[in-house]
Backbone bond lengths (Angstrom), bond angles and torsions (degrees), N, CA, C in turn:
res aa  C-N    CA-C-N  psi(-1)  N-CA   C-N-CA  omega(-1)  CA-C   N-CA-C  phi
1 X - - - 1.483 - - 1.629 104.58 -
2 X 1.338 116.49 94.62 1.375 120.28 -178.49 1.512 120.45 -67.37
3 X 1.346 123.36 145.37 1.412 122.47 -177.73 1.582 103.56 -66.88
4 X 1.387 111.59 136.43 1.407 114.13 176.86 1.582 102.85 -164.20
5 X 1.353 111.50 172.71 1.562 117.80 172.85 1.535 108.60 -110.11
6 X 1.363 116.54 39.22 1.431 120.35 -175.19 1.563 106.92 -66.64
7 X 1.363 117.94 -21.59 1.451 120.54 178.70 1.411 119.15 -95.49
8 X 1.434 112.47 4.83 1.427 123.25 -178.79 1.606 116.23 -40.92
9 X 1.268 107.60 -51.96 1.549 116.21 -176.37 1.552 109.48 -56.54
10 X 1.260 120.02 -32.95 1.440 127.68 -172.30 1.530 109.64 -74.23
11 X 1.355 116.91 -19.50 1.440 120.05 179.11 1.553 113.95 -94.49
12 X 1.335 111.16 -17.83 1.460 118.06 -179.75 1.644 114.91 -41.60
13 X 1.232 118.28 112.35 1.501 125.34 174.57 1.487 114.23 72.96
14 X 1.336 118.45 3.92 1.478 123.44 178.62 1.476 115.23 -80.34
15 X 1.312 118.86 152.54 1.448 122.46 175.19 1.557 109.95 -106.57
16 X 1.284 114.51 122.17 1.507 123.00 177.54 1.560 112.43 -107.39
17 X 1.372 110.47 139.84 1.421 113.68 177.93 1.601 101.20 -124.25
18 X 1.360 110.27 145.49 1.548 118.43 177.97 1.505 108.86 -132.92
19 X 1.355 117.74 106.78 1.428 119.76 172.39 1.486 112.99 -72.46
20 X 1.192 124.66 139.76 1.451 127.33 -167.73 1.372 112.99 63.95
21 X 1.336 113.37 34.09 1.578 117.99 -174.05 1.479 117.27 -70.13
22 X 1.244 118.10 -7.13 1.486 116.57 -176.79 1.464 109.87 -95.01
23 X 1.371 123.03 6.67 1.391 124.82 172.51 1.474 114.99 -82.70
24 X 1.288 120.32 -169.70 1.526 130.42 -175.54 1.507 104.25 -62.08
25 X 1.307 120.30 -49.38 1.564 124.22 -178.65 1.480 109.26 -57.96
26 X 1.351 117.42 -53.38 1.420 121.68 -177.31 1.496 115.45 -55.89
27 X 1.241 117.34 -41.96 1.494 125.37 178.35 1.471 108.10 -64.50
28 X 1.362 122.30 -48.72 1.371 122.24 178.23 1.472 116.72 -65.37
29 X 1.275 115.64 -34.32 1.373 122.74 177.62 1.525 112.38 -67.51
30 X 1.286 113.18 -41.17 1.558 123.76 175.99 1.502 106.24 -58.95
31 X 1.357 118.65 -53.82 1.456 117.48 178.54 1.511 114.54 -50.30
32 X 1.418 112.48 -38.51 1.518 115.03 -178.43 1.416 114.28 -71.44
33 X 1.377 115.91 -55.48 1.534 119.43 -174.04 1.526 111.12 -66.65
34 X 1.288 120.66 -24.06 1.553 115.91 -176.86 1.511 108.02 -80.42
35 X 1.329 118.78 -7.86 1.450 121.02 165.66 1.547 112.42 -71.43
36 X 1.166 115.91 -19.15 1.563 118.31 -176.02 1.603 109.96 -99.81
37 X 1.280 114.66 -169.13 1.493 118.82 178.11 1.441 111.77 -99.81
38 X 1.417 122.29 34.36 1.350 132.48 172.49 1.576 107.60 -41.82
39 X 1.284 121.85 140.80 1.474 123.36 -179.28 1.541 106.66 -76.60
40 X 1.337 113.17 -53.14 1.589 117.31 -169.45 1.530 104.95 -157.49
41 X 1.319 115.56 148.05 1.552 125.14 169.16 1.478 106.90 -125.72
42 X 1.431 109.47 129.70 1.336 119.31 170.39 1.467 113.16 -107.17
43 X 1.471 119.43 120.83 1.434 118.60 -179.34 1.468 107.50 -102.88
44 X 1.327 123.94 118.41 1.360 126.78 -172.00 1.581 109.32 -118.98
45 X 1.388 106.21 120.03 1.529 113.90 -177.33 1.534 106.81 -159.70
46 X 1.301 109.45 153.78 1.483 119.14 -179.81 1.459 114.99 -84.68
47 X 1.378 115.29 -6.33 1.481 120.84 -177.58 1.574 113.27 -89.56
48 X 1.344 117.31 93.68 1.419 119.59 179.88 1.645 111.97 -56.31
49 X 1.312 118.20 -44.55 1.443 120.46 -178.97 1.507 113.81 -54.42
50 X 1.309 113.16 -47.11 1.533 118.14 179.13 1.470 110.89 -68.03
51 X 1.410 120.68 -36.07 1.432 122.97 171.34 1.455 110.42 -52.54
52 X 1.290 116.63 -48.88 1.590 124.68 -176.18 1.475 109.93 -59.81
53 X 1.417 114.61 -44.64 1.460 121.76 -177.17 1.617 108.89 -65.19
54 X 1.268 120.63 -43.05 1.370 123.63 177.75 1.519 116.96 -74.20
55 X 1.268 113.30 -27.12 1.507 116.36 178.87 1.531 106.93 -67.48
56 X 1.337 117.20 -28.04 1.545 117.18 179.14 1.438 112.74 -76.15
57 X 1.346 114.06 -24.12 1.544 122.64 -175.18 1.560 110.08 -86.09
58 X 1.316 109.48 -46.01 1.527 116.25 -171.28 1.554 103.56 -107.22
59 X 1.354 118.86 102.33 1.443 127.97 -179.71 1.546 109.28 -95.75
60 X 1.394 118.13 -10.99 1.363 119.75 -176.63 1.551 111.77 -50.76
61 X 1.313 118.90 130.50 1.432 119.65 -175.08 1.569 112.93 -70.36
62 X 1.337 115.49 -11.26 1.375 117.55 177.93 1.577 113.66 -75.17
63 X 1.251 118.44 -14.03 1.452 126.89 -171.68 1.532 108.64 -99.61
64 X 1.431 111.51 126.38 1.582 118.18 177.76 1.452 103.80 -125.28
65 X 1.430 110.26 137.83 1.428 120.07 -176.83 1.541 107.30 -107.60
66 X 1.368 119.73 118.51 1.382 121.98 -174.52 1.482 111.10 -122.42
67 X 1.309 114.50 126.35 1.471 121.67 175.41 1.474 110.64 -69.47
68 X 1.358 120.72 125.94 1.475 120.27 -178.83 1.465 111.49 -173.40
69 X 1.265 117.36 147.12 1.530 128.17 -178.94 1.520 109.56 -112.09
70 X 1.265 118.50 127.65 1.471 119.19 177.97 1.577 111.25 -63.66
71 X 1.341 117.09 -15.96 1.525 123.68 179.80 1.543 105.61 -70.85
72 X 1.308 122.75 -15.13 1.384 126.72 -175.38 1.595 111.66 -104.94
73 X 1.312 117.14 93.21 1.421 124.68 -178.08 1.573 111.17 -61.36
74 X 1.289 123.11 -34.31 1.408 121.65 -174.45 1.543 112.23 -75.84
75 X 1.384 115.42 -35.02 1.483 120.64 -179.13 1.530 104.92 -71.46
76 X 1.273 122.09 -31.64 1.488 121.42 -171.92 1.553 109.34 -67.52
77 X 1.236 124.33 -41.46 1.442 125.35 -178.51 1.512 109.99 -58.20
78 X 1.306 117.46 -41.24 1.495 115.75 178.66 1.508 115.50 -71.38
79 X 1.310 112.79 -27.86 1.580 114.38 178.96 1.590 108.30 -83.66
80 X 1.250 120.62 -15.99 1.513 120.85 175.83 1.447 115.28 -96.05
81 X 1.380 119.93 -4.44 1.407 118.08 179.18 1.583 114.32 -59.94
82 X 1.300 115.63 126.30 1.522 116.75 179.83 1.434 110.97 87.69
83 X 1.339 122.96 -4.06 1.477 122.82 -179.20 1.507 114.96 -76.67
84 X 1.315 120.00 131.16 1.455 123.25 -179.97 1.619 105.59 -91.00
85 X 1.263 119.95 -45.95 1.484 120.28 -170.80 1.553 107.15 -129.13
86 X 1.355 114.16 141.02 1.431 121.09 178.63 1.504 111.98 -134.82
87 X 1.473 113.89 133.08 1.360 121.51 167.23 1.548 111.71 -105.43
88 X 1.286 117.67 122.65 1.439 119.29 -178.28 1.492 108.33 -98.46
89 X 1.329 116.91 92.37 1.508 119.40 176.58 1.535 116.50 -105.44
90 X 1.297 117.60 -6.98 1.554 122.67 178.28 1.436 107.13 -58.11
91 X 1.254 116.98 130.38 1.530 123.02 175.04 1.535 112.25 -169.47
92 X 1.400 117.94 162.37 1.398 118.02 160.31 1.509 107.81 -95.71
93 X 1.337 117.80 122.50 1.456 122.37 -173.04 1.409 117.48 -116.10
94 X 1.330 123.32 -2.87 1.415 119.75 175.95 1.404 117.24 -84.53
95 X 1.376 122.40 122.40 1.398 121.76 -170.04 1.616 108.64 -63.62
96 X 1.305 122.85 -42.28 1.477 123.92 -178.36 1.503 111.50 -55.50
97 X 1.355 117.96 -48.57 1.395 129.92 -179.12 1.533 111.22 -53.52
98 X 1.311 113.75 -51.47 1.408 122.46 -177.16 1.583 112.25 -70.68
99 X 1.297 112.18 -32.86 1.493 112.94 176.69 1.493 112.03 -66.01
100 X 1.380 114.18 -36.99 1.460 120.75 179.06 1.567 111.69 -65.50
101 X 1.394 112.74 -49.57 1.381 123.40 179.97 1.463 119.84 -118.46
102 X 1.339 119.61 62.99 1.472 119.42 -176.82 1.538 119.82 -51.05
103 X 1.299 110.21 -26.99 1.515 115.04 179.89 1.470 110.64 -68.77
104 X 1.312 118.72 -29.90 1.521 119.83 179.11 1.569 105.07 -70.91
105 X 1.314 121.73 -40.44 1.444 121.61 178.61 1.495 108.99 -63.50
106 X 1.232 121.50 -35.54 1.459 121.51 178.34 1.614 109.86 -63.92
107 X 1.314 112.88 -48.70 1.412 119.87 -177.29 1.619 114.23 -60.08
108 X 1.348 115.32 -39.89 1.331 118.86 177.61 1.518 116.20 -89.07
109 X 1.216 117.52 -51.95 1.480 123.06 -176.66 1.440 117.14 -69.74
110 X 1.394 117.52 -34.92 1.408 119.63 -171.65 1.621 104.26 -107.14
111 X 1.228 120.01 -65.01 1.446 121.13 -176.90 1.534 112.61 -65.23
112 X 1.415 117.04 -42.52 1.436 119.19 172.35 1.549 113.35 -55.02
113 X 1.279 119.30 -45.55 1.436 126.05 -175.80 1.621 101.51 -66.38
114 X 1.356 120.27 -42.48 1.420 116.47 -176.25 1.695 109.14 -66.55
115 X 1.308 112.24 -30.08 1.554 113.65 176.08 1.458 108.92 -63.89
116 X 1.366 115.53 -49.03 1.540 120.83 -174.78 1.517 109.18 -59.87
117 X 1.364 119.06 -38.41 1.408 116.52 -171.74 1.564 107.93 -79.32
118 X 1.396 117.69 -41.17 1.460 118.49 175.18 1.467 111.09 -59.10
119 X 1.265 122.93 -36.95 1.458 122.47 -176.45 1.461 109.89 -73.07
120 X 1.462 116.73 -36.11 1.465 120.44 178.15 1.481 110.31 -62.92
121 X 1.365 118.18 -43.68 1.460 123.29 177.37 1.504 110.84 -62.89
122 X 1.318 118.92 -44.13 1.368 118.52 -176.30 1.604 114.16 -68.15
123 X 1.332 114.26 -28.08 1.457 121.79 -176.42 1.587 105.58 -95.56
124 X 1.344 119.49 4.85 1.523 123.21 174.04 1.514 111.09 63.70
125 X 1.273 119.00 36.75 1.537 121.95 177.66 1.585 102.76 -65.35
126 X 1.321 112.61 135.93 1.517 118.89 -169.15 1.528 104.98 -71.61
127 X 1.341 122.74 -50.20 1.415 124.37 -172.23 1.468 113.82 -141.85
128 X 1.371 118.00 131.00 1.393 124.37 178.08 1.411 113.69 -121.32
129 X 1.418 123.68 137.28 1.303 130.37 169.42 1.535 115.76 -113.54
130 X 1.259 119.56 124.22 1.477 120.58 -175.16 1.605 102.45 -105.76
131 X 1.373 112.23 126.63 1.498 115.90 179.80 1.530 112.78 -94.41
132 X 1.413 108.08 125.69 1.565 113.55 -178.52 1.439 109.83 -122.48
133 X 1.398 118.70 -164.86 1.406 120.71 -169.52 1.605 110.79 -146.59
134 X 1.262 115.48 162.08 1.437 118.76 -177.19 1.531 107.46 -66.85
135 X 1.240 120.83 -17.58 1.493 124.48 -175.61 1.597 105.42 -71.60
136 X 1.328 119.27 -22.35 1.370 124.45 174.84 1.439 118.30 -64.49
137 X 1.277 114.46 -16.95 1.551 123.50 -175.69 1.480 106.27 -97.42
138 X 1.334 117.09 131.01 1.426 125.58 -173.49 1.545 108.79 41.78
139 X 1.332 118.78 56.61 1.453 119.26 -172.29 1.513 116.76 -71.35
140 X 1.414 113.97 140.63 1.419 119.87 -175.84 1.585 111.11 -125.48
141 X 1.347 114.88 -0.89 1.381 117.18 174.56 1.558 110.61 -131.12
142 X 1.403 114.79 166.98 1.389 121.91 -175.79 1.537 115.28 -57.86
143 X 1.348 118.84 -36.52 1.370 122.17 179.22 1.571 109.57 -67.73
144 X 1.295 117.04 -48.43 1.461 122.93 178.90 1.631 111.87 -59.48
145 X 1.365 110.27 -45.63 1.516 113.01 176.81 1.485 114.48 -60.63
146 X 1.293 116.85 -36.90 1.412 118.53 179.71 1.410 112.82 -73.25
147 X 1.436 120.50 -37.03 1.507 119.22 173.77 1.511 112.90 -65.81
148 X 1.426 113.03 -35.34 1.503 117.79 -177.89 1.643 106.85 -59.65
149 X 1.413 115.15 -45.96 1.437 119.93 175.78 1.534 112.81 -61.03
150 X 1.408 117.04 -38.60 1.442 119.96 177.44 1.492 109.28 -58.23
151 X 1.398 118.74 -47.30 1.416 123.50 179.85 1.590 109.18 -56.25
152 X 1.354 117.56 -46.87 1.407 119.09 -175.55 1.560 112.16 -63.14
153 X 1.366 114.97 -40.00 1.460 119.17 172.70 1.357 117.96 -59.05
154 X 1.428 116.21 -41.52 1.456 120.00 177.64 1.543 109.81 -65.89
155 X 1.287 117.91 -42.40 1.434 116.87 -176.44 1.546 115.38 -74.37
156 X 1.463 113.32 -18.05 1.389 112.04 172.80 1.479 109.10 -80.16
157 X 1.385 117.10 -36.81 1.482 118.99 -177.36 1.633 103.91 -61.98
158 X 1.227 115.97 -39.28 1.477 120.95 -178.77 1.553 115.50 -54.93
159 X 1.298 108.60 -38.65 1.481 116.47 178.32 1.427 113.18 -70.79
160 X 1.293 114.96 -31.02 1.565 122.01 -170.79 1.506 111.40 -93.98
161 X 1.435 117.01 -23.21 1.462 116.50 -175.81 1.517 106.02 -93.64
162 X 1.394 110.11 145.02 1.448 119.52 -175.42 1.513 111.46 -106.53
163 X 1.399 114.29 -24.08 1.526 120.16 -173.40 1.575 110.88 -109.61
164 X 1.250 115.90 -14.50 1.490 120.18 -177.34 1.512 113.11 -117.00
165 X 1.320 118.65 115.57 1.440 123.00 176.84 1.406 110.18 -75.68
166 X 1.338 121.17 128.09 1.484 122.06 179.51 1.582 106.19 -130.11
167 X 1.448 108.47 121.04 1.511 119.24 174.53 1.418 110.61 -122.18
168 X 1.283 118.53 163.21 1.555 127.46 174.68 1.525 109.00 -117.93
169 X 1.255 119.22 142.05 1.403 124.15 166.12 1.553 108.47 -118.83
170 X 1.351 111.66 147.00 1.531 119.52 -176.81 1.471 104.77 -130.40
171 X 1.350 120.90 132.83 1.368 125.87 159.45 1.510 112.75 -146.22
172 X 1.407 110.80 178.24 1.476 117.57 178.86 1.372 115.76 -96.06
173 X 1.376 121.33 -137.35 1.430 129.91 -175.70 1.508 109.44 -64.56
174 X 1.313 125.40 118.86 1.428 128.15 -179.50 1.527 110.15 -92.63
175 X 1.226 116.26 121.73 1.588 117.80 -170.18 1.524 107.25 -67.86
176 X 1.329 106.09 126.25 1.515 116.63 170.64 1.580 111.62 77.10
177 X 1.374 116.50 11.69 1.366 119.64 172.72 1.648 110.72 -70.01
178 X 1.236 118.64 160.99 1.460 121.32 -174.65 1.534 110.99 -62.37
179 X 1.351 117.07 129.01 1.496 124.99 177.66 1.509 110.96 69.21
180 X 1.322 124.30 14.71 1.414 125.34 173.55 1.511 115.61 -76.53
181 X 1.315 118.49 165.66 1.543 115.74 -168.92 1.512 116.99 -71.16
182 X 1.423 115.95 -31.83 1.555 116.53 178.05 1.414 115.43 -65.97
183 X 1.326 124.88 -53.20 1.399 121.29 176.46 1.537 113.14 -58.95
184 X 1.322 118.75 -36.44 1.487 122.49 177.36 1.512 109.88 -53.45
185 X 1.441 110.34 -54.40 1.492 122.45 -178.30 1.628 107.73 -54.68
186 X 1.259 111.46 -50.17 1.434 116.28 -173.16 1.644 110.73 -60.86
187 X 1.363 111.75 -40.31 1.435 118.74 -177.40 1.580 111.99 -68.19
188 X 1.332 109.14 -38.18 1.389 116.74 175.83 1.583 113.67 -65.80
189 X 1.348 116.24 -47.06 1.438 120.85 175.72 1.476 115.92 -61.56
190 X 1.335 117.43 -32.67 1.526 120.40 174.76 1.462 113.64 -65.64
191 X 1.391 115.66 -34.58 1.434 120.15 173.82 1.507 120.06 -85.98
192 X 1.329 112.84 1.39 1.475 120.34 178.41 1.505 112.95 78.37
193 X 1.236 116.37 15.83 1.479 120.43 -176.48 1.616 107.05 -88.32
194 X 1.428 111.25 149.42 1.482 111.92 176.77 1.596 113.89 -66.17
195 X 1.312 116.23 155.13 1.400 123.58 178.60 1.452 109.18 -93.64
196 X 1.326 117.38 113.30 1.502 120.39 -177.19 1.610 110.31 -84.50
197 X 1.281 115.68 107.98 1.479 122.47 -178.48 1.574 107.78 -104.96
198 X 1.298 117.29 130.78 1.400 121.51 177.72 1.476 113.06 -76.59
199 X 1.184 122.06 -50.13 1.504 128.94 175.13 1.434 110.87 -147.62
200 X 1.421 120.47 111.78 1.457 125.11 -176.61 1.593 112.43 -56.35
201 X 1.271 113.88 -29.98 1.564 118.04 -175.56 1.553 111.38 -84.50
202 X 1.448 118.23 -3.29 1.449 116.18 177.04 1.638 110.34 -64.46
203 X 1.313 111.45 145.40 1.517 113.78 173.32 1.563 109.44 -116.75
204 X 1.279 116.65 145.67 1.405 121.82 178.81 1.551 111.99 -134.51
205 X 1.341 114.38 137.24 1.407 120.69 174.70 1.717 106.84 -64.70
206 X 1.288 110.37 139.93 1.465 116.53 176.41 1.413 114.11 -125.56
207 X 1.419 119.43 123.54 1.474 122.26 -171.65 1.533 107.82 -131.66
208 X 1.315 119.85 124.36 1.499 119.67 176.50 1.542 107.56 -64.63
209 X 1.373 109.87 145.19 1.479 114.18 -176.81 1.527 115.07 -58.83
210 X 1.305 116.24 -34.31 1.554 123.24 176.23 1.501 108.59 -58.13
211 X 1.451 116.64 -44.18 1.427 119.21 176.85 1.564 114.27 -59.42
212 X 1.393 113.27 -38.32 1.373 116.74 -177.35 1.622 112.96 -64.67
213 X 1.343 108.69 -36.99 1.508 114.41 -178.54 1.497 109.36 -68.54
214 X 1.371 115.08 -36.76 1.479 122.21 -177.53 1.503 112.07 -67.16
215 X 1.321 115.23 -41.41 1.444 123.56 171.70 1.485 111.06 -55.28
216 X 1.315 118.15 -51.01 1.482 123.55 -176.08 1.592 111.73 -65.23
217 X 1.321 110.28 -33.49 1.497 114.68 179.60 1.469 107.98 -76.77
218 X 1.339 117.60 -36.61 1.421 116.86 177.30 1.633 110.13 -63.06
219 X 1.192 118.77 -40.94 1.504 124.30 178.82 1.592 106.80 -63.13
220 X 1.278 118.10 -39.01 1.372 118.90 -178.42 1.418 115.30 -63.26
221 X 1.327 117.24 -38.24 1.450 122.61 -171.18 1.624 109.34 -111.15
222 X 1.314 112.76 23.89 1.426 117.06 179.57 1.587 115.15 -76.67
223 X 1.253 114.80 -10.67 1.465 120.59 178.70 1.559 113.42 70.70
224 X 1.445 116.68 7.27 1.379 119.66 -179.00 1.563 108.28 -115.40
225 X 1.318 113.88 -176.41 1.525 120.60 175.67 1.493 108.26 -152.13
226 X 1.343 113.50 148.35 1.510 117.21 174.59 1.558 112.01 88.43
227 X 1.261 117.86 16.26 1.521 121.37 -176.23 1.529 111.89 -111.26
228 X 1.281 115.06 152.29 1.554 123.15 172.59 1.519 102.76 -107.32
229 X 1.324 113.29 126.89 1.554 118.10 175.11 1.464 108.56 -109.76
230 X 1.306 115.50 130.40 1.498 126.04 179.60 1.453 108.47 -121.61
231 X 1.488 119.13 125.42 1.408 119.73 171.18 1.509 113.84 -79.21
232 X 1.253 123.92 141.52 1.450 127.27 173.69 1.503 107.14 -65.36
233 X 1.255 117.30 127.67 1.475 119.27 -174.27 1.553 111.29 -139.61
234 X 1.376 116.49 144.51 1.444 119.35 175.82 1.619 108.73 -80.75
235 X 1.204 115.18 176.03 1.552 122.44 -179.36 1.410 113.76 -142.73
236 X 1.379 120.92 163.72 1.417 121.67 176.36 1.522 104.56 -152.90
237 X 1.396 112.22 152.98 1.409 115.11 175.62 1.480 111.65 -74.00
238 X 1.356 115.04 156.03 1.448 121.03 -177.98 1.521 109.56 -64.46
239 X 1.311 114.42 -26.92 1.638 118.61 178.36 1.505 105.00 -71.06
240 X 1.324 117.64 -41.69 1.588 118.38 178.02 1.461 110.17 -60.97
241 X 1.281 121.93 -42.61 1.426 126.89 -175.83 1.504 103.02 -63.68
242 X 1.319 122.98 -57.70 1.387 124.46 -176.74 1.552 113.58 -59.41
243 X 1.275 120.20 -46.78 1.376 123.43 174.25 1.391 118.08 -53.19
244 X 1.415 117.35 -41.39 1.431 129.21 -175.92 1.539 104.61 -63.71
245 X 1.373 114.42 -46.24 1.461 119.05 -175.09 1.604 106.54 -70.67
246 X 1.276 115.62 -45.66 1.569 113.93 177.17 1.571 114.73 -54.12
247 X 1.345 113.79 -44.25 1.367 119.56 -177.70 1.438 113.71 -57.94
248 X 1.408 115.63 -39.81 1.493 116.95 -177.48 1.554 115.49 -80.55
249 X 1.340 115.11 -36.31 1.383 122.93 -178.09 1.520 116.17 -86.24
250 X 1.177 110.87 -54.97 1.447 115.55 -172.10 1.432 113.36 -166.35
251 X 1.356 120.79 108.32 1.480 125.05 -171.91 1.496 113.13 -68.78
252 X 1.415 114.53 -15.67 1.483 119.98 177.46 1.391 118.18 -84.87
253 X 1.346 116.05 -4.56 1.460 123.68 -179.83 1.519 105.53 -72.62
254 X 1.359 114.81 133.58 1.468 120.27 -177.45 1.546 110.12 -84.61
255 X 1.369 114.21 151.91 1.537 120.26 171.27 1.435 101.81 -111.27
256 X 1.335 118.81 113.48 1.448 126.57 -178.83 1.513 111.43 -105.30
257 X 1.300 116.68 116.49 1.555 121.71 177.40 1.501 108.47 -80.82
258 X 1.329 116.33 122.68 1.471 123.21 -174.22 1.584 109.21 -108.27
259 X 1.339 118.71 -15.57 1.335 121.45 -173.19 1.512 112.86 92.30
260 X 1.406 116.67 153.11 1.531 120.31 -178.89 1.464 108.29 -61.31
261 X 1.417 109.77 148.94 1.513 120.33 173.50 1.480 108.83 -90.60
262 X 1.381 119.45 161.59 1.462 117.18 177.79 1.430 112.57 -59.06
263 X 1.328 119.30 134.97 1.386 126.95 177.90 1.412 115.07 88.78
264 X 1.322 123.56 6.78 1.414 125.14 -173.60 1.640 107.22 -96.53
265 X 1.297 113.91 139.44 1.488 122.68 175.94 1.457 111.13 -96.56
266 X 1.306 119.36 156.08 1.541 121.54 172.86 1.528 108.52 -79.59
267 X 1.332 118.56 -35.15 1.408 120.40 179.20 1.656 106.96 -134.20
268 X 1.311 113.41 151.28 1.452 113.35 -179.64 1.541 105.93 -110.08
269 X 1.450 114.40 161.85 1.438 120.70 -178.46 1.542 109.95 -126.91
270 X 1.360 119.15 135.53 1.466 123.95 175.29 1.510 112.29 -98.58
271 X 1.339 114.93 -29.77 1.477 116.31 178.29 1.570 106.59 -141.88
272 X 1.376 114.23 132.28 1.435 119.21 -179.77 1.617 109.64 -79.99
273 X 1.253 118.45 163.05 1.458 122.92 179.94 1.551 105.90 -57.08
274 X 1.254 120.74 -39.02 1.522 125.36 -174.35 1.612 105.73 -68.73
275 X 1.333 112.55 -44.59 1.411 115.94 179.75 1.617 112.88 -65.79
276 X 1.247 114.67 -42.64 1.436 119.13 179.59 1.393 113.11 -54.31
277 X 1.423 118.46 -35.06 1.400 119.04 179.96 1.457 116.64 -68.76
278 X 1.425 119.61 -9.72 1.385 116.07 173.47 1.563 110.45 -131.56
279 X 1.457 107.63 49.18 1.494 120.85 -178.21 1.489 109.00 -111.20
280 X 1.326 114.14 149.08 1.481 123.10 173.55 1.540 100.74 -112.42
281 X 1.375 116.01 134.36 1.450 120.95 -174.31 1.628 103.39 -113.19
282 X 1.382 106.48 133.31 1.491 113.29 177.70 1.595 101.41 -122.46
283 X 1.359 113.32 -179.99 1.432 118.88 -173.65 1.555 110.95 -59.85
284 X 1.298 121.81 -38.64 1.431 123.40 -169.94 1.558 110.83 -111.79
285 X 1.236 119.96 -21.53 1.516 122.76 -172.17 1.531 114.03 -148.27
286 X 1.312 109.41 165.85 1.586 116.23 175.78 1.543 104.97 -113.80
287 X 1.367 113.06 137.74 1.451 120.65 168.10 1.513 113.77 -117.25
288 X 1.312 114.69 120.88 1.506 123.36 -179.24 1.349 112.38 -119.25
289 X 1.385 113.45 138.98 1.497 123.03 177.48 1.545 107.78 -123.38
290 X 1.286 117.59 97.49 1.500 119.33 -170.52 1.453 114.53 -65.04
291 X 1.394 118.42 -7.32 1.466 122.72 175.66 1.497 110.58 -83.29
292 X 1.358 121.66 -14.31 1.365 128.77 -173.81 1.506 109.72 -107.61
293 X 1.339 120.04 143.58 1.563 121.04 179.75 1.522 103.90 -121.75
294 X 1.330 110.92 154.22 1.448 121.33 173.53 1.411 109.84 -148.41
295 X 1.408 116.90 -177.12 1.492 126.27 -178.85 1.346 114.10 -96.61
296 X 1.406 123.02 13.90 1.321 123.76 176.52 1.590 118.59 -65.03
297 X 1.292 117.34 147.39 1.398 116.23 -177.23 1.588 114.61 -60.01
298 X 1.328 118.88 153.62 1.380 121.43 -173.89 1.523 108.55 -96.89
299 X 1.232 117.65 87.35 1.495 124.77 -179.84 1.527 114.82 -126.42
300 X 1.320 115.58 121.77 1.455 121.29 -173.00 1.543 107.23 -74.89
301 X 1.402 117.50 142.18 1.452 120.92 175.41 1.440 110.60 -97.17
302 X 1.387 123.39 102.62 1.322 130.09 -164.60 1.523 109.63 -119.56
303 X 1.446 116.95 163.74 1.440 117.48 178.79 1.441 113.85 -76.25
304 X 1.286 119.85 -13.19 1.501 119.11 177.87 1.492 112.78 -93.22
305 X 1.362 117.59 0.12 1.479 118.66 -178.33 1.465 111.53 -118.24
306 X 1.337 119.03 -8.65 1.487 124.33 179.58 1.556 113.28 -80.78
307 X 1.174 122.63 -169.89 1.479 122.61 177.04 1.422 111.66 -69.15
308 X 1.283 117.41 129.91 1.518 123.14 -175.22 1.455 111.03 -106.33
309 X 1.383 111.67 124.05 1.528 119.76 -178.66 1.501 109.81 -91.52
310 X 1.416 107.89 136.25 1.608 111.99 173.89 1.548 103.30 -87.90
311 X 1.350 114.55 -170.45 1.479 122.87 -175.72 1.541 107.25 -70.09
312 X 1.226 123.51 -39.74 1.488 125.67 179.76 1.549 111.27 -70.83
313 X 1.325 117.83 -42.47 1.488 117.18 176.33 1.533 112.46 -67.44
314 X 1.268 116.71 -36.10 1.492 125.68 -179.49 1.468 109.69 -60.64
315 X 1.372 113.29 -50.80 1.462 119.08 -175.85 1.482 110.91 -69.69
316 X 1.277 120.14 -30.28 1.471 124.97 179.35 1.533 110.27 -69.76
317 X 1.453 116.42 -35.75 1.396 120.05 178.87 1.604 108.70 -73.46
318 X 1.298 115.07 -40.20 1.506 117.27 175.28 1.496 112.79 -59.04
319 X 1.337 120.36 -41.91 1.423 121.02 -177.68 1.552 113.96 -66.64
320 X 1.387 116.34 -25.05 1.449 117.66 176.79 1.541 114.41 -75.57
321 X 1.273 118.82 -2.23 1.525 122.39 -175.88 1.432 104.29 -92.12
322 X 1.428 112.07 140.05 1.454 117.64 178.22 1.459 110.29 -70.22
323 X 1.319 121.85 -21.92 1.534 119.52 175.87 1.405 113.73 -74.07
324 X 1.375 123.20 -11.62 1.396 124.53 -168.03 1.559 110.35 -66.06
325 X 1.336 115.82 -34.86 1.488 117.18 -174.90 1.558 109.18 -66.63
326 X 1.203 120.53 -17.22 1.499 118.78 179.65 1.381 117.17 -80.72
327 X 1.366 113.87 -6.51 1.363 120.23 -179.42 1.608 119.82 -115.03
328 X 1.338 111.90 -1.31 1.499 120.68 -174.12 1.588 110.40 -103.44
């Protein structure tokens, strides 16, 4: 799915809102939509510091920064008045934090998402895309369980809503997103610190941030509702990721195996066997509708069975990303 402005006409004069919009996804989506004739963009986040940082970077008068928490259903309706499109990216995403305080994951990822969707329906937002994660599939940790419930809430609202289209996107590790493993390893290697690897054999899906935004935009303009969209993605072992970083920065940097953390899987899954049986496959992505059944084979789409990147292929992929220069 190549980067393009083929959907530019669909943005013309529209108002977009992004919850959790001060994160990596929000910044990338801002870069994209501001190249179109979008009418206005509202960035909704409870992080005042990040608002201030972005306000200095994005001086376009079409962008408005709004302080708001998805846990507050009353404030959401005001912020979504007149909005045409909505990306719901606000979430607690760190596995360790959610393991320690699962109640906080429930409040933000489940109840907060319910607040967002109900406000969007009440304000007649035309199309909503909810951002999810591979950890929501066969979840074994609090973060994944809360995101799985978020998906169920979204799909339920999609079936009941007649004026608001609601879809879900799912993807794995996004390259160079905040607090992700690759920039962390690169920063450690530059400082000469050991790279802490939980399990060298672990595999993880890897998706460029630009591809994540394209997938979300595709779901927004799909003209359908109640679907889960998954971008086809390559994967690499954690050992390959660490070795590639060490080879580039400092061969003397050690790779230290510390063992899996609570709630970590060896391999991740983007589509379950059950979901794959009701999935339509396109060139770049899968579209599944759990409410529909078909006779397709029951094959899970997992990080150990997709395209596997070696060190050379991984480094080549990293070099293609615009965010790469900030870490070398």
